[in-house]
C-alpha positions as CSV (number, residue, x, y, z in Angstrom):
1,M,0.0,0.0,0.0
2,E,1.6,3.3,-1.1
3,G,1.2,7.0,-1.3
4,I,-2.2,8.7,-0.5
5,A,-3.8,5.4,0.5
6,R,-1.6,5.2,3.6
7,Y,-2.6,8.7,4.6
8,L,-6.3,7.8,4.1
9,I,-5.9,4.8,6.5
10,V,-3.5,6.1,9.0
11,C,-4.7,9.7,9.6
12,P,-8.4,8.9,10.5
13,L,-7.3,6.0,12.7
14,V,-4.7,8.1,14.5
15,F,-7.4,10.8,14.9
16,L,-9.6,8.1,16.4
17,G,-6.8,7.0,18.7
18,G,-6.4,10.6,20.0
19,F,-10.1,10.8,20.6
20,V,-10.1,7.6,22.5
21,D,-7.1,8.5,24.5
22,A,-8.7,11.7,25.7
23,I,-11.8,9.8,26.9
24,A,-10.3,6.7,28.6
25,G,-6.7,6.3,27.6
26,G,-5.3,3.4,25.4
27,G,-5.2,5.4,22.2
28,G,-1.9,3.7,21.3
29,L,-3.9,0.5,20.9
30,I,-5.5,2.1,17.8
31,S,-2.6,4.3,16.5
32,L,0.0,1.6,16.3
33,P,-2.1,-0.9,14.4
34,A,-3.1,1.9,12.1
35,Y,0.4,1.9,10.6
36,L,0.5,-1.8,10.4
37,I,-2.9,-2.0,8.7
38,A,-1.6,0.6,6.2
39,G,1.2,-1.8,5.3
40,L,4.2,-0.3,7.0
41,P,6.8,-2.8,8.4
42,V,6.6,-3.4,12.1
43,H,9.7,-1.4,13.1
44,A,8.7,1.5,10.8
45,S,5.2,1.4,12.3
46,I,6.5,1.7,15.9
47,G,9.0,4.4,14.9
48,T,6.5,6.5,13.0
49,N,3.9,6.1,15.7
50,K,6.4,7.7,18.1
51,I,6.1,11.0,16.2
52,S,2.4,11.4,16.8
53,S,2.9,10.1,20.4
54,A,5.6,12.7,21.1
55,M,3.6,15.5,19.6
56,G,0.6,14.8,21.7
57,T,2.6,14.1,24.8
58,T,4.5,17.4,24.5
59,L,1.3,19.4,24.6
60,T,-0.2,17.5,27.5
61,T,3.0,17.7,29.5
62,Y,3.0,21.4,29.0
63,R,-0.6,21.6,30.1
64,F,0.2,19.5,33.3
65,W,3.2,21.7,34.0
66,R,1.1,24.8,33.8
67,K,-1.4,23.3,36.3
68,G,1.4,22.6,38.7
69,Y,1.3,18.8,38.5
70,V,4.9,18.4,37.6
71,R,7.5,18.0,40.4
72,A,10.5,19.3,38.6
73,R,13.4,17.5,40.4
74,L,11.6,14.1,40.6
75,S,10.4,14.3,37.0
76,L,13.8,15.2,35.7
77,L,15.4,12.3,37.5
78,C,12.7,9.9,36.2
79,A,13.1,11.3,32.7
80,L,16.9,10.5,32.7
81,F,16.1,6.8,33.6
82,A,13.3,6.7,31.1
83,L,15.7,7.9,28.3
84,V,18.1,5.1,29.1
85,G,15.3,2.5,29.3
86,S,13.5,3.6,26.1
87,T,16.8,3.7,24.1
88,C,17.6,0.1,25.2
89,G,14.0,-1.1,24.4
90,A,14.0,0.5,20.9
91,N,17.4,-1.1,20.1
92,L,16.2,-4.4,21.4
93,A,13.1,-4.2,19.2
94,L,15.3,-3.5,16.1
95,L,17.0,-6.9,16.7
96,V,13.7,-8.8,16.3
97,D,12.8,-9.9,12.8
98,D,9.8,-8.2,11.2
99,Q,7.8,-11.4,10.8
100,I,8.5,-12.7,14.3
101,F,7.5,-9.3,15.6
102,K,4.1,-9.5,13.8
103,I,3.5,-12.9,15.5
104,L,4.4,-11.4,18.9
105,L,2.0,-8.5,18.3
106,L,-0.8,-11.0,17.7
107,F,-0.5,-11.9,21.4
108,I,0.9,-8.7,22.9
109,L,-1.8,-6.3,21.6
110,P,-4.9,-8.1,23.0
111,L,-3.1,-8.8,26.3
112,T,-2.2,-5.1,26.6
113,A,-5.7,-4.1,25.8
114,L,-7.1,-6.5,28.3
115,Y,-4.8,-5.3,31.1
116,V,-5.4,-1.6,30.3
117,F,-9.1,-1.9,30.7
118,K,-9.1,-4.2,33.6
119,S,-6.7,-2.1,35.6
120,K,-8.3,1.3,35.9
121,S,-8.2,1.5,39.7
122,M,-5.6,4.0,40.9
123,E,-6.8,4.5,44.5
124,T,-4.3,6.3,46.7
125,A,-6.5,7.0,49.7
126,G,-5.2,5.5,52.9
127,K,-1.7,4.9,51.6
128,E,1.0,6.5,53.6
129,P,3.4,8.7,51.5
130,L,6.9,7.3,51.3
131,S,10.0,9.3,52.1
132,P,11.2,11.6,49.3
133,R,14.3,9.4,48.8
134,R,12.3,6.1,48.6
135,T,9.8,7.7,46.3
136,A,12.5,8.9,44.0
137,C,14.2,5.5,43.9
138,L,11.0,3.6,43.2
139,A,9.8,6.2,40.6
140,S,13.2,6.0,38.8
141,V,13.1,2.2,38.6
142,I,9.6,2.3,37.3
143,A,10.7,4.9,34.7
144,L,13.5,2.7,33.6
145,V,11.4,-0.5,33.3
146,I,8.5,1.1,31.6
147,G,10.9,3.0,29.4
148,V,12.2,-0.3,28.1
149,Y,8.6,-1.4,27.4
150,D,7.7,1.9,25.6
151,G,10.8,1.8,23.4
152,F,10.2,-1.8,22.5
153,Y,6.4,-1.5,21.9
154,G,4.5,1.3,23.6
155,P,0.7,1.1,23.9
156,G,-0.6,1.4,27.4
157,T,2.5,3.1,28.7
158,G,0.6,6.0,30.4
159,T,-1.8,3.6,32.2
160,F,1.0,1.4,33.4
161,L,3.0,4.4,34.7
162,L,0.0,5.8,36.6
163,L,-0.8,2.4,38.2
164,L,2.8,1.8,39.3
165,L,3.5,5.4,40.5
166,T,0.3,5.4,42.6
167,G,0.4,1.8,43.7
168,L,4.1,1.2,44.4
169,A,5.5,4.7,44.9
170,H,2.4,5.9,46.8
171,M,2.3,9.2,44.8
172,S,-0.8,11.3,44.8
173,L,-2.8,11.0,41.6
174,N,-2.0,14.6,40.5
175,D,1.8,14.1,41.1
176,A,1.7,10.7,39.4
177,A,-0.1,12.1,36.4
178,G,2.4,14.9,36.0
179,T,5.4,12.6,36.4
180,T,3.8,10.1,34.0
181,K,3.6,12.8,31.3
182,V,7.3,13.7,31.7
183,I,8.4,10.1,31.7
184,N,6.3,9.3,28.6
185,L,7.6,12.3,26.8
186,A,11.2,11.2,27.5
187,T,10.5,7.6,26.3
188,N,8.8,8.8,23.1
189,I,11.7,11.1,22.3
190,A,14.4,8.5,23.0
191,A,12.7,5.8,21.0
192,L,11.9,8.2,18.1
193,V,15.6,9.3,17.9
194,T,16.7,5.6,17.9
195,Y,14.3,4.7,15.1
196,L,15.2,7.8,13.2
197,I,18.9,7.0,13.3
198,N,18.1,3.5,12.0
199,G,15.9,4.8,9.2
200,Q,12.7,3.3,10.6
201,V,10.5,6.5,10.5
202,Y,8.2,7.8,7.8
203,L,8.6,11.4,8.7
204,A,5.9,13.1,6.5
205,L,3.3,10.5,7.4
206,G,4.1,10.6,11.1
207,L,3.9,14.4,11.3
208,T,0.7,14.6,9.4
209,A,-0.8,11.8,11.5
210,G,0.4,13.6,14.6
211,I,-1.7,16.7,13.7
212,F,-4.8,14.4,13.3
213,G,-4.0,12.8,16.6
214,I,-3.8,16.1,18.4
215,A,-7.1,17.1,16.8
216,G,-8.7,13.9,18.0
217,N,-7.4,14.4,21.5
218,Y,-8.8,17.9,21.6
219,L,-12.2,16.9,20.3
220,G,-12.3,13.9,22.7
221,A,-11.5,16.2,25.7
222,Q,-14.3,18.5,24.6
223,C,-16.8,15.7,24.1
224,F,-15.9,13.8,27.3
225,T,-18.9,12.6,29.4
226,T,-19.0,10.1,32.2
227,K,-20.6,7.6,29.7
228,G,-18.0,8.4,27.0
229,S,-15.7,5.5,27.9
230,K,-18.5,3.0,26.9
231,I,-17.7,3.6,23.2
232,V,-13.9,3.0,23.7
233,K,-13.8,-0.8,23.9
234,P,-15.9,-1.4,20.8
235,L,-13.7,1.0,18.8
236,I,-10.5,-0.6,19.9
237,G,-11.9,-4.0,19.3
238,A,-12.8,-3.1,15.7
239,V,-9.4,-1.7,15.0
240,L,-7.6,-4.7,16.5
241,A,-9.8,-7.0,14.5
242,L,-8.7,-5.3,11.3
243,F,-5.1,-5.6,12.4
244,F,-5.5,-9.3,13.1
245,V,-7.0,-9.9,9.6
246,R,-4.2,-7.9,7.9
247,V,-1.3,-9.6,9.8
248,I,-2.7,-13.1,9.5
249,Y,-3.2,-12.5,5.7
250,E,0.4,-11.3,5.3
251,L,1.7,-14.3,7.3
252,I,-0.3,-16.7,5.2
253,T,0.6,-15.2,1.9
254,G,4.2,-14.5,2.9
């Protein structure tokens, strides 16, 4: 699939991913398969998806910083660990053969989707705050580990970070949300640079799709209702079904 056809598939789906992400999170479960459905190789799909992810995360990180949710020293420390982890994860992904990676994604994508939507509880009430040093140590380890995951694959990163920072590091939800955005921005940038260096990014497609993703995120935030999340699972299910059909067809036909 070449040229304009790729844009006609990727851009609407990335827009949808941004819309879903604003409502309930998990937008990467749509945006990454979008590139694969459009026929990009796996590594190029992950690398190009990092452009739109980085664009959207940059804006949301700035928004959270303006609201005072970003603890500068802690976030900077976590970002450094995240940069290392994501770079390692991206380089590890580049070692995996394209066909093998497609088979892995047939299992990883649905498992990630299941975990993201079964693990929405981020209760912090009743948890004693940890000492600043212990919080920093735990948050740094979390940033490193999830950084590896985001560089290697990506979808669900924000949800995993929130769950771990509130559950293990006992951070307040606001502090965890702000730290999550900084970590996610760092992992996106590190992975993107790695994939760019290795020639695995479709720059024009990624930048265009990123604009659509930001528009979808903005519209999703404006249209958010308490019942809005009910539409998310069917949308993600439909996109994953298309992805499954495409990948299985390619594996069969070689």
